[in-house]
C-alpha positions, 0 to 999 in steps of 0.5 A: 872170691877171685879164683884166678887171683888166688891161683896167680898168688899160689904161682907166684909162692912157688916160683919165689921158693923154686926160683923158677919163671912159671906159666899156666896156659890152656890147651891152645897155649893162652895164659891163665894168669899172668907169668910169675916172671917179668923177664922179657922172654915170658912177657913175649909169651903173653902177647896173644899175637906174638911170634914167640908165643906161637912157636913156643906153643908148637913146642909145648904142644909136642908133649900133649899126651902127658899125664904127669910132670916132666923135664922136656927140652923146649926150642934149644937142646939142653934148655929144660922146662917142667911141663906138669898137665892138669885137667879143667874143672869140667873135665873137658880140656887140659891146663899146663904148668910150665915152669923154667929154665933148668940147667942140668949140671955141666951143661951151661958152657956147652950151651954157650959154645953152641950158641956161639957156633950156630949164631943168634938169628932171632930175637926169641932165642936171644932172650931165652939164652938170656934166661939160660945164662942167668939160671944156676946149674941144677943136679939131677936130685935137685931138678927132680925136687923141682919137677915134684913142686910144680907138679904139687903146684898143678895139683893145687891149681886144678883143685882151685879151679875145681872148687870155684867150678863146683861152687858155681855150678852147684849155685847154677843148678840150685837156681835153676832148680828153685826157679822151675819149682817156683815157676810149677807151684806158682802156675800149677804147672802139670807134671808133664810140663815140669818133667820138660823143664827138669830135663832142660836143667839136667846135666849129664843125660841125653835121655830123660823119661818116667815109667809109671806103674799100671799094675802089679809088677807092671810099668808103662813109660809115659813121659820120655824127652830127649834124642830118640825118646819119642819111640819110648813112649807108652812102651810097657815092660815088667819087673825084671825085664832089662835094666829098667826091669831090674830097677823096678825090683829095688827101692834105691837108685841103680846106676850101670855104665859101660853097657854096650854089650850088656844083654840087659841094654836089649830092651832099650835098644830095640825100643830105638835108643841105639847104643848107650854108655850108661843109665841111672834109675831113681824109684819114685816112692810114697811111703812103702808104694813104688808109683814109678821110675825116673831114668837118665840115659847117657849116650857117651861116657861122661867125664864130670866131676864125681862130686858134681855127678853125686850133686846131680844124683842129688838134683834128680832125687829132688825131681823124683820126689817133685813128681811123687808128690805131683802124682799124689796131688793129681790123684787127690784131685781126681778123687775129689773130682769123683767125690763131688758127684758121688755127694751130688748123686746121693740126693737123688738116690735117696729119693729114689724108691724104685729098685730098678731106678737106683740100679741104673743110677749106680751103673751110670754113676759108676762110670763117671768115677773112673777116667777111662770108662767102658762098660759097667754092669748091675746084676740083681736078684729078681723076684723069681728065684731062677732069674737075675735082673741085669742093667748094664752100659756098653757091654754087649747083651749076650756077654752081659748075660753070660757074665751075669750068670758067672757073677750071680754063682760067685756072689749072690745069696752068700751071706755078708761075712763070706764076701770081701770088699771087692774083687778083681776078676778077668773074663774069658775075652780078657776084660779086667773087672772090679766086682763090689757086691750089693748087700742088704737084708741079711744077704748079697742080692746084687753085684756092681761090676765096672771094667777097668784098664788096669789094675793101678786104675783099680787101685786108684778108684777101689776106695770110691767105687766101695762108697758107692756100692756100700751107698747103694747098699744102704739105699736099697736096704731103706727101699727094701725096709719101706716096702716090707713096712708098707706090706705089713701095714697093708695086710694090717689095714686089710685085717681092720677093714675085714674086722670093721666091715662085718659090723656094718654090712651094707657099707662093707658090701659097697666098699668092696664094690668100690674097691673092685671098680677101682681095680677095674678102672685102672686096667680100663686105663682111667688111673695108674695102677698105683693110684688105684691101690692108694685109693682102695687103701683110702676106701678101707680106711673110710670103713674104720672109726676115728680111733683106728684111723688115728692109729694107722695115721703115720703109716697112711698119712697121704690116704687120709689126706685124700679122704679128709678132702673126699669128705669135704667134696661129699659135704659140698654135694648140692651147694651153690659155688665154685669147689677145686678138690684134688683129683684123687679125691674127685675119683674116689667121689665118682666111684663111690657115688656110682657104687651107691646107685643104680648105673643108670640113674648115676649115668644121668647126673653130675657130682659137685666138685667133680670135673665133667671130664672125669665124670663123663670118662667114668660114666663110659667106663661103666657103660663098657662094664655094664655092657660086657657083664649084662649081655652074657646070657646066651639064647634061650634053650642053650646049655652052653656058658658064656666064655668072655674070652671067646667073646672078645676074640669073636668080636675082634674078628668081626671088627677086623673083617668088617672095618679092614684093619691091618695085622698091627691094628688088630694087635693094638685093639686086642691090647686096648679091649684088654685095658692095656694103657698106651704105655703097656701096649708099647712095650709089649709091641716094641713100638713107641708111645707116639706109634701106638696113639697113631694106630689108635687114631686110625682104629677109631676113624674106621670104626666110627667111634671117639675113645677106647670105651666106645671101641671096646663096646663095640667090640663086645656087642659084636662078640656076644650079638 
């Protein structure tokens, strides 16, 4: 609809009704629509460069302060026009309805006489006088009626123009909003990017910002744009502090105006905003949770139409909803990103059968599940009742120990019914910790604790950390159950072995020797301790009959598989051809073979299917064992008993003196004699395994030996010689 055409038609209707010529102009005297009279005087008022228009507007401008319709003398004394002001649609200017001319009763003759006396010295005055002479005289009452009518015309014109402006404004704003939303969704713009665009399309605000809830009653301004807004970035406030703190207490939009002297404005002023006129705040909520506050600051009083301000508030409310949905979407995406590695690590944790390894995995995983990781710690009970194990990342040792004592007192040994899902605590240093009990075997046996930057972060990650702690509890329960089952099976196997070997006394004695040799060979460093224990079980199973072994088959499947291969290896003895058997079966075959023969005879032979390296290594072990055990008697006539520890000490001292070993080399040799592996030596001396190998090379070179066995034999020979 052409709104100016409508205004012109309304103007023409009023002109016909009042029999007045009517002109609507803006603040600079420019006609808004065509005049409602074709009298030559009014046509001259349309001329943009005409002298008549310029002089007439100068007359009208004398009445710029009018706020209601009035009868005013213009140009000629006694010649009256009705001037009715009204506001522009945007409230940023003033328009005028000018209607005339009016001649009050009894004044027309006087005007004619004055014109004759003064003379008509220009064309414009002559045209105006012609218009006056055509007009009818009006009484005061009639003039008042026309004044009211022209006032109504001004109101009508204002409403029409404002209605059109509102419609155009709303259409434009909706188009802008639609464009921003569609672009944001299509390009998956972040909340920050969309926030900048929303600020661009928002009207009536000099500063726009968003304060995010970061904890109970605590907020931080995370986005701010506009004049002086950079000083607000990352500013924090609490509920009740200033205008923003007041808005945080409400779930409805709040507005304040004319706040220059309001004490609550001090918070924003001290942050660099300076004087401002008003503030509007919109809470951003999802359900019952308040996530933040969107706020707009106006530096000056706005002249906007109240209806349009209401529309702006609706627009801001929509922006708030977008920010809320974007924030929730971001939270969901973060949770998905957390869950992916959580599901991935589950497979590794399930396969881990070592409590300490699981603890390390829980600590590492917990740090990857939060966005600002700094530290995490696991406190777990140890086998000793008065100690706890600690696994930590990013925590100083002294703090970790102090914290471990505190958390152990609060959690460990408690029954599950007395524990909550998680707890938030604050250390003496002010660090916020979220704590989850690790519960299995009927009580709390550990605590997973992660340091956080805020309570809001705790709110976001508490569920996924709870899932991690729960998963850890379940897996540790499984490890515990398997360990307990293994111990029960081990005890049952030893009982069956003890019972079976009574009926086979010779074989039982030989198997006992096998068990001892396996244990000593492990301490010598020939095989890992775990392998020795497994082979001992295999040896005990060999004494049982087939029915007993079938009963134990599920519990000792690996051992029975080794036993089967061991028997195949033994059956192949003396046969021609090449044979390939697993190393555990070769070790058990070698140990059993040496246990069944005298050591001198066994040392001169070799076994089919057993690698020469293994056989020779075990032979050297037996030589050392034979040396240590056989040369223990002192010289005849001495009543002193043989002390192996003293012999060892004498031997090492003699070697150190004879070959010039350093202090560190002496420490390494002492541990070698005690059958410590390279790994054990590195751990006990706090050096690397590579350094241990270098020390051993130097020791062997100085002693002129080729391996551990010869070095150990030489030490004991020096000790008992």
